[in-house]
C-alpha positions in Angstrom: -40.0 -8.4 22.4 -37.1 -10.7 22.8 -36.3 -10.3 19.0 -36.2 -6.5 19.8 -34.0 -6.7 22.7 -31.7 -9.1 21.2 -31.4 -6.7 18.0 -30.7 -3.7 20.5 -28.0 -5.7 22.1 -26.5 -6.4 18.7 -26.4 -3.0 17.7 -24.9 -1.7 20.8 -22.2 -4.3 20.6 -21.5 -3.2 17.0 -21.2 0.4 18.2 -18.8 -0.5 20.9 -16.7 -2.5 18.3 -16.7 0.5 15.9 -15.6 2.8 18.6 -12.7 0.5 19.6 -11.8 0.5 15.9 -12.0 4.2 15.6 -9.8 4.7 18.8 -7.4 2.1 17.5 -6.7 4.1 14.4 -5.9 7.1 16.5 -3.8 5.1 19.1 -2.9 1.8 17.6 -2.2 0.1 20.9 -5.7 0.7 22.2 -7.1 -2.7 20.8 -4.3 -5.0 22.4 -5.8 -7.9 24.1 -4.1 -6.9 27.5 -5.7 -3.5 27.2 -9.2 -4.5 26.2 -9.0 -6.8 29.3 -8.0 -4.0 31.4 -10.7 -2.0 30.3 -13.2 -4.9 31.1 -11.6 -5.3 34.5 -11.9 -1.5 35.3 -15.7 -1.7 34.2 -16.4 -4.9 36.2 -17.6 -2.9 39.3 -20.0 -0.8 37.2 -21.4 -3.9 35.5 -22.1 -5.6 38.9 -23.8 -2.3 40.0 -25.8 -2.0 36.7 -27.3 -5.5 37.1 -28.6 -4.6 40.8 -30.1 -1.3 39.3 -31.5 -3.1 36.4 -33.7 -5.3 38.7 -34.9 -2.3 40.5 -35.8 -0.2 37.5 -37.7 -3.2 35.8 -39.9 -3.0 38.7 -40.9 0.6 37.9 -38.6 1.8 40.8 -35.2 3.3 41.0 -32.4 3.2 43.5 -30.4 6.6 43.8 -28.6 5.4 47.0 -26.2 2.6 45.1 -23.1 4.4 45.2 -23.7 5.8 48.9 -24.5 2.3 49.8 -21.4 1.1 48.3 -19.3 3.8 50.0 -20.6 3.1 53.5 -20.3 -0.7 53.0 -17.0 -0.2 51.7 -15.9 2.2 54.8 -17.2 -0.4 57.4 -15.0 -3.2 56.1 -12.1 -0.7 55.5 -12.4 0.2 59.3 -12.6 -3.3 60.4 -9.7 -4.4 58.5 -7.5 -1.5 59.6 -8.5 -2.5 63.4 -8.3 -6.2 63.0 -6.3 -7.3 60.0 -6.3 -10.8 60.8 -10.0 -11.5 59.7 -10.0 -13.3 56.4 -11.0 -11.2 53.5 -13.9 -13.6 52.4 -15.6 -12.7 56.0 -15.1 -9.1 55.1 -16.6 -9.6 51.6 -19.6 -11.4 53.2 -19.9 -8.6 55.6 -20.0 -5.9 53.0 -22.6 -7.8 51.1 -24.6 -8.2 54.3 -24.4 -4.4 55.2 -25.3 -3.5 51.6 -28.2 -5.8 52.0 -29.5 -4.3 55.2 -29.4 -0.9 53.5 -31.1 -2.1 50.5 -33.9 -3.7 52.6 -34.5 -0.4 54.5 -35.1 1.3 51.1 -37.2 -1.7 50.2 -39.3 -1.6 53.4 -39.9 2.3 53.2 -41.1 1.6 49.3 -43.3 -1.5 50.3 -44.9 -0.8 53.6 -45.2 3.1 53.6 -45.8 3.5 49.9 -43.2 6.3 49.5 -41.9 6.7 45.9 -38.7 5.0 45.4 -37.0 8.1 43.9 -38.0 9.9 47.2 -36.7 7.3 49.5 -33.5 6.5 47.9 -32.7 10.4 47.5 -33.1 10.5 51.2 -30.9 7.4 52.0 -28.3 8.6 49.5 -27.6 11.6 52.0 -28.1 9.3 55.2 -25.8 6.9 54.2 -23.1 9.5 53.2 -23.6 11.1 56.5 -23.2 7.8 58.5 -19.9 7.5 56.6 -18.7 10.6 58.0 -19.8 9.7 61.5 -18.2 6.3 61.7 -14.9 7.4 60.3 -15.0 10.8 62.2 -14.5 12.5 59.0 -11.1 10.7 58.3 -10.0 8.8 55.2 -8.8 5.1 55.5 -5.6 5.2 53.3 -3.5 2.2 51.9 -1.0 1.9 54.9 -4.0 1.1 57.1 -5.1 -2.1 54.8 -3.7 -5.5 55.2 -1.9 -6.9 52.2 -4.5 -9.5 51.5 -7.3 -7.0 51.6 -5.8 -5.0 48.8 -4.4 -8.1 46.8 -7.5 -10.1 47.0 -9.1 -8.6 43.8 -5.7 -8.6 41.9 -5.0 -12.3 42.1 -4.8 -13.8 38.4 -6.9 -16.7 37.5 -7.0 -18.1 33.9 -5.4 -14.7 32.6 -7.9 -12.4 34.4 -7.9 -10.8 38.0 -10.5 -12.1 40.2 -12.2 -8.7 39.9 -13.2 -9.6 36.4 -14.3 -13.2 37.5 -16.6 -11.6 40.2 -18.6 -9.6 37.4 -18.4 -12.7 35.1 -19.8 -15.1 37.8 -22.5 -12.4 39.3 -23.6 -11.9 35.5 -24.1 -15.5 35.0 -26.2 -16.0 38.3 -28.2 -13.1 37.5 -29.0 -14.3 34.1 -30.3 -17.6 35.6 -32.2 -15.5 38.4 -33.8 -13.3 35.7 -34.8 -16.0 33.1 -35.2 -19.1 35.0 -36.7 -18.3 38.3 -40.5 -17.2 39.3 -38.8 -14.1 41.1 -37.3 -13.1 37.6 -40.4 -13.6 35.9 -42.4 -11.6 38.9 -40.0 -8.7 38.5 -40.6 -8.6 34.6 -44.4 -9.0 35.2 -44.9 -6.1 37.7 -42.8 -3.9 35.5 -45.1 -4.6 32.5 -48.4 -4.4 34.2 -48.5 -4.3 38.3 -52.2 -4.5 38.3 -52.4 -7.5 36.3 -49.7 -9.1 38.5 -51.8 -8.9 41.6 -54.5 -10.7 39.9 -51.8 -13.3 38.7 -51.1 -13.9 42.5 -47.9 -11.8 42.5 -47.2 -9.9 45.6 -45.9 -6.4 44.0 -44.8 -4.9 47.3 -42.7 -7.9 48.3 -41.0 -8.5 44.8 -40.1 -4.9 44.8 -38.5 -5.2 48.2 -36.5 -8.0 47.0 -35.3 -6.3 44.0 -34.1 -3.6 46.5 -32.5 -6.2 48.5 -30.5 -7.6 45.7 -29.7 -4.1 44.5 -28.5 -3.3 48.0 -26.4 -6.6 48.4 -24.5 -6.1 45.1 -23.8 -2.4 46.2 -22.4 -3.6 49.3 -20.3 -6.4 47.6 -19.0 -3.5 45.3 -18.0 -1.5 48.3 -15.3 -4.0 49.3 -14.4 -4.3 45.6 -14.1 -0.5 45.2 -12.0 0.1 48.4 -9.6 -2.8 47.7 -9.4 -1.7 43.9 -8.7 2.1 44.7 -7.1 1.4 48.0 -9.0 4.2 49.9 -12.1 4.5 52.0 -13.7 8.0 52.5 -16.9 9.9 52.4 -16.2 10.8 48.9 -15.9 7.1 47.5 -18.1 6.8 44.3 -19.4 10.3 44.9 -22.0 11.0 42.0 -21.4 7.4 40.5 -25.3 6.6 41.2 -25.6 8.7 37.8 -23.2 6.5 35.8 -25.0 3.3 37.2 -28.3 4.3 35.8 -26.6 5.6 32.5 -25.4 2.2 32.1 -28.8 0.8 32.5 -30.5 3.2 30.2 -27.8 3.2 27.4 -28.2 -0.7 27.4 -31.8 -0.7 26.9 -33.2 -0.9 30.4 -36.5 1.0 30.3 -37.1 3.5 32.9 -40.8 2.9 32.5 -40.3 -0.7 33.6 -40.5 -4.3 32.5 -37.7 -4.1 29.7 -34.3 -4.9 30.3 -31.7 -7.9 30.0 -28.5 -8.8 31.6 -26.7 -8.7 28.3 -28.0 -5.1 27.8 -26.9 -3.7 31.2 -23.6 -5.3 30.8 -23.1 -3.7 27.1 -24.2 -0.2 28.6 -21.7 -0.4 31.3 -18.9 -1.6 28.9 -19.7 1.3 26.5 -19.1 3.9 29.4 -15.9 1.8 30.2 -14.6 2.2 26.7 -15.6 5.7 26.5 -13.9 6.5 29.8 -10.6 4.6 28.6 -10.4 6.1 25.3 -10.9 9.9 25.9 -7.5 10.2 27.8 -5.7 8.1 25.0 -6.7 10.5 22.4 -6.2 13.4 24.4 -9.8 14.6 24.7 -10.8 16.3 27.9 -12.7 14.0 30.5 -15.3 16.5 30.8 -16.3 15.2 27.4 -17.1 12.0 28.8 -20.1 13.5 30.5 -21.4 15.2 27.2 -21.1 11.7 25.3 -22.7 9.9 28.0 -25.5 12.4 28.2 -26.0 12.3 24.4 -26.0 8.5 24.8 -28.7 8.6 27.3 -30.8 10.7 25.5 -30.5 8.6 22.1 -31.2 5.5 24.5 -34.3 7.1 25.9 -35.5 7.7 22.5 -34.9 4.3 21.3 -36.5 2.8 24.5 -39.6 4.8 23.9 -39.9 3.7 20.2 -39.6 0.1 21.4 -42.0 0.5 24.3 -44.8 1.0 21.5 -44.4 -2.4 20.4 -46.0 -5.4 21.9 -44.9 -6.0 25.5 -43.3 -9.0 26.9 -45.7 -11.9 27.4 -45.3 -13.0 30.9 -48.5 -15.3 31.2 -50.1 -17.2 28.6 -53.7 -18.3 28.5 -55.1 -21.5 26.9 -56.4 -19.4 23.9 -53.1 -17.7 23.2 -51.3 -21.0 22.1 
């Protein structure tokens, strides 16, 4: 399975490269390094969110509330910054992450303890979180003139030629890779996605592991809430509206199987980068942004077909017996 996944990632990277070359033939400045770095920076938030969604999807669940979690966590820290601009930005980042963690844990508890399907739970909390944004903000927006300068500039500080926003995505991707490939939790997440019944006999607590996956998803959504508000300098009930579908699309296009058990950090990142390149390329070649939805939809269908064919192959081996050496 690892060989298949690596091949899938190579092919997706090749598709992205060919796409960049094709766009460059139409708009020669598109492949300039500074423009490619800007595309990466613009896609950083989606990459972080796709990693959180990947952890949930691998456990055979789904989190439709990530974008709403992002918007609510972002609004909370935006309101706090507007009222108390002297609070250090790192503390606000931690607060946003904690808020997202709490919201994700709420989803996980309902799925774990009450046995409610994840799609039903997160579809409900999606609207609950949006409603809470309206209530705490009184239906108003938090605009650029309300934010402190540090709050806005923190993600724009350059380090080694890249804004901190890009470095956040790089560091989180590295930590997530270690989590999913080098820790018992990561192996448990994959195991229950491959076979939850066998995982129980192997001593894995399926419900608790799923709960932790939702906590991870929520924490990354909360952290992204600060990044989004700082990046676009606005907090409102409409922040990231409908973005949950883009997050799921990034995972599926990258090769994360909706059936669970399959997906890598690299695949999720490449799926997000594919959408980022598409979103940046269409305006350059004077194609309506509405075509982005059509292209993304077609890519999702193709990805699902490829995932279905891959799933017929031998699944990932999580546990080995003495006879299987």
